[in-house]
Every structure is written in structure tokens, then in C-alpha cells.
Steps between C-alpha positions, in 0.01 A plus 500: 500500500561865558353685792343836430478769764144567588391853417324495837828446682726748329291813560450395863872467557559833333226654712656372822836641400337830411305506827818439696675783323196726546485419872866584539449826315201591716692423817786716382263782406303493827798464729561819697836647403751517779529878464127529581554300819791722585299817435223387735753399764676835465170685539411307817847550644477876432153567645485247788679731750212743460228248593418488872296303749231693690413366845184643657446432870145500635399524861284233658125538443217343700312207345173633354183368657382333181827305467580635154869539435495824299241750388557563130200728448589856411870416475695611191542192276289310755338286232843392379609413854191282532594308186877496518587533871680771691874576469711234667457510877178706511269203530403510870578843649261450790699219662794719601774721357583403144711596203405541137755460224493684173736640244609841381769683306730799545362804317768746606853467634397718796302202636151533353333161457187408300270216610126422514267674740349167605843374608543775765137584574432521877860396579638622834857468370648463153847360435683496168759226443743564216637246259822475709296425818541843657176605673361843577183622664294686240283808523173484306510829310151451357261248351233498231245220545329584170807395302644266769830695516709588806816709524750415775823666610802346669821665627770273361871525578580580138320592178285213370490362148177615339327368189343724236129511420419421137210630292223244543314651203779381274501137610335262252291186542732204446808681631727312744487606864672392822350497850722500808370470853457286807223244431417303815794674670759367251702813439641603162286260298508566127223401257461586134205529264335733254253786509165325453282813484501872574251739652333248729261636763469245781411701809206703625710815479497698173854632516715187459564316176702184476738309280405132483791253487551126506827535695449294817383725787404361841441613857791718605557641153268790586677833457787352299609633160413377155792579267526530127810364329670840528500470877229764545206452737178496298269389782454405866377144551178539697255215450442159346194317385499139617244254638774338708687808619811402298615633168309377195647754261260786578698770678429874509737792547410868552652693208822693556349821363244500779772410751710795386212744545388366838855471639578863406178615672566296815861617517385862477264506798399140582164541325360444153329789320299378202368696209120529489268558207168463680297260290333164547584271209415157366586275207314529171324168457375384157144573618591853609686559174190398304275719713732801461571447132874439551704296255720332764520418870828673587528792741368597840133607513433795733196408706521794740693824554574596861381844600793736568747267330750593225273325249196711583410723207749317277385137479139390469301196591514264202842610379730213404861575593724342237835669582666688786802721431565303183480157664229280355225388740370159396300427817383670817768328709776690314380854570543509882864391463569774244326771699625380838864523392457849356634786713239716671455828312597354163311633198397182322320423176209256502377358170132398504228379270192718553188441294711318243755783468859493628594795721827591677429671833733676742479425872722585799563194717400541865584309817326169555214499748377180666129441501298221655146389432265268684224277371183384665142398431231728353150574612215296352240747362502369143360537154550236232687565179413206273733571206813466716375237741565716807302648785603856581417752766551874550832587662390606846735653755487180702597290197769752406661466842475122507666446161759775533393721207597871512232767519597626155388173339143478369335183372294194591624211710475136388317303767475164320586329170336215312733204431635499141351845438678753274604699809635192677695394191646848477636466853263723695466428871250572773597840644628646172369848420400553137610857420460512120339283239617583148539878496224564753536571868300263720370678813187288555361157409268674254798669332665160460192357330487800268867460414445132424213579265706767322812282463562406137844339507584154626698441715421808705758692702421537869684699768472363850640598840623212712600593855604848391679396183362575153505210248380464143327178398348384172167322523310308231138614490364328187 
């Protein structure tokens, strides 16, 4: 009797052979070529002498009466320190003299060093330790808390090896990057990863934008360089996002283009001079776009123009800035960076959408002016406005003072809101001043009611003043 091969066996055997061959081919294809390993090793060997350790010494501080270890409120990047912890060694400054460890890199052979502001902030003495263990006391030339950048200077025995700054605008998502620093005090630690995202805005300040990377970054990496594969610095490692305080692949580096601008300013006179346009801006939400008849939600919506600013007489409330000096503006967070890094006195071109028409306007950039505004509680002489679900009151001088609204602002103050009302859903708050409803000025509760009755489009566009800042909101009134 002859034995026939089962058709169920033969294909299986063939499949196993094919799978084995396929696996071998995949392993061969995915294996990193030795020349790639050598290229990375060569890069690290070349740039490592330019990466330094920054040691910040803090004097002893008395234990606060409430027993809290550190007051994060009002501190640059304070929210990040709450979540991720301070740089290594900064944990309990009140118990006695302490040292904080961070990283940095040599910007210039003359001894200029770049690091993070939060690494050297409030330090009584700063020491820079080079890759070959030589140490020098550093002078803090200047700091910029709004971008978390500090420029140091040391007097070395010989010219230092500097690393070049690359163009962070040219780096692409998915590109390989290398981080070198001193995580947990372990000097010259190298980690690799990719660019996960660009243009991140993670701080309260409007002037810093970040590269997001999955290269491992931990405490002590702060101030260290993020390199591209050409050996150029494309960012300064500044923060991580992590529930545990350790790296989970969410690291953030201030872009090298911002570093270049800030470092040059600090080197010049120890201070940062930012360009100023003089407008309050906000994002264009889908609701605002619908209320304004816009096709998209890109751009920065001008909610107010500061009196006496470069923008006065050029830009108008309701303009949507879509480009600045040829650079596209997709959101409101992008404009301050573009304007802030523009030299004072520069004649710039601002492209706006105004009443559905695109216009290119000329404006001369001024020097940035800091403004503060306070918020409080309004008075309670009210009149109901049923269509919005709010109670409003005339803007008395007492209310104006309490909520921090300038004398030039006219409107009615919101004293209460009904839960789930159109105004509440639009984001209005108690203490907001309604300045305009639709195209009509609102200088009294009666004027608001008249504007509501005359409003024909839904959603309606409303201009409010919140603590001195003008904001557009879109509110459903149907």
C-alpha cells in the first residue's frame, strides 16, 4: 500500500520554511548597519567635550512656618516643577546649603555657556564642570525666565570646544535626535530618540516654543543640548511630562532658533529686548469662525489694540492675523514668538483677514511693554437679561476698580449666570464686562437687551473685557 502525502501537510511544511526565510530576511533588513552605529558613536565622541555640568549652590533658607518645602506659585515653569520635581538637589533648600545639578553646553570658545534659567535661578554661586572634570566658577551674564534660558561665562585656561546651533525650523517630525546631559547627576549620559512633535507650547509664557522628543530626559538633563544627526544643537532640554517624575518619552526642548536670539540679546547687555506689536489675541474657535463668517479656524484673532502701540491705527479689533513677515500664523500661540524675536524698529508686514478680505498691512515693531491686570468681584445692582441667562449691572467706578477694568472701557458687568445658560456655555464668568454684542456697543443693561433683540445671526459674536483684557466669545442665542 502506498502512502500519499497529505495536502494538509505539504503546504504547512512549505509555509514553515517560507516563514523561517522571511524571518531571517526581516531580521537582516531591520538590523542596524554597523556604519550607522559608528556614525552615532562618532557624533557623540565629537560633541561630548562641549557638554558641561552646571552646579548651582544655594544658601540656607529658614523653614517656612507652614512647613511646605517650596513655593511654586509665580515661579517660571512652576507647574512643571510641581509635576516633575526640581532639578537634582533642589528638593529641600530650607534645610541648609544645597547644590542643584543641571546641564549645559559651550556656545562659544571664549567660555559662554547655555543652560536653563531654572537651573541657576536664585543661586548664590554657579560652577561649570567641563567634560574633562576641570571646574570653573561661572558668571551669570543674564537670564530670561520667559523662555527658561540662561547665559553663563567662564574664564577657562584655553579656548573651549563649542557646538553650532542648527535651524530648528528645518528639523522634521520623525527625525533622529540625541540628548546628552547629567540625569540624576550621572554625567555625559547619552540617550537617543526622534522628534515627536514641533511647535509645542507648554508654559504660561508666550515666547517659548518647544520640540517634543521621546529621547529619555530626566532630572539633571535640564539645560543640556538636543542634537540632530549633524551634530548641531536644535534645542535645550527643559522639561518632561511624567506622573512619576521619570522619563516616559515626553520630553520638551526650547528651540535653537529662540536660543540663538535670546543668547545674542543677553550677551549684548544682559537683558532681553522683545519686539512688540501691541495687540491682545486669541485663537479662532469653530464657534467664532461661524459667528464671523470665516471659512477656517487658523490665525490669531485681534481682540484688542493697545492705545499708543505700534498696532494702533493699523490693526483693528476683529482682524484675524494669518501671516507675519511671510511666516504663516496658524494659531495665536505662534504670533508672540514671531513678533518677540523681531528686532525693535523693524518694518514688518502683517497679513490679516478683515471683513472677509485679505489685507497686507505695514507696521513698525516697538519695544515690548509689560502690563499687569487684576481681577475682583463686581457690585450687585443688577438687571436680568433672559436671552443670555445672565444678570448684568452698570459698570460703576467701584466695580471698575474692583475688577481691574481701565477707565477707557465701557460696558455692563456680569454679576451672575444661570447654570447651563448660553452665556455660561460660552465661557462667560461673573465679573466679565460685556463691551459689544454683535456690532453694537453695550454701555448699559438696556443697550444689551436692545442688541439682543436686534441680533439676527446665531451664534452671536460678543466682545468682553476680563480683568483688563479684551476677549471675543461666540454665544448661542437661539
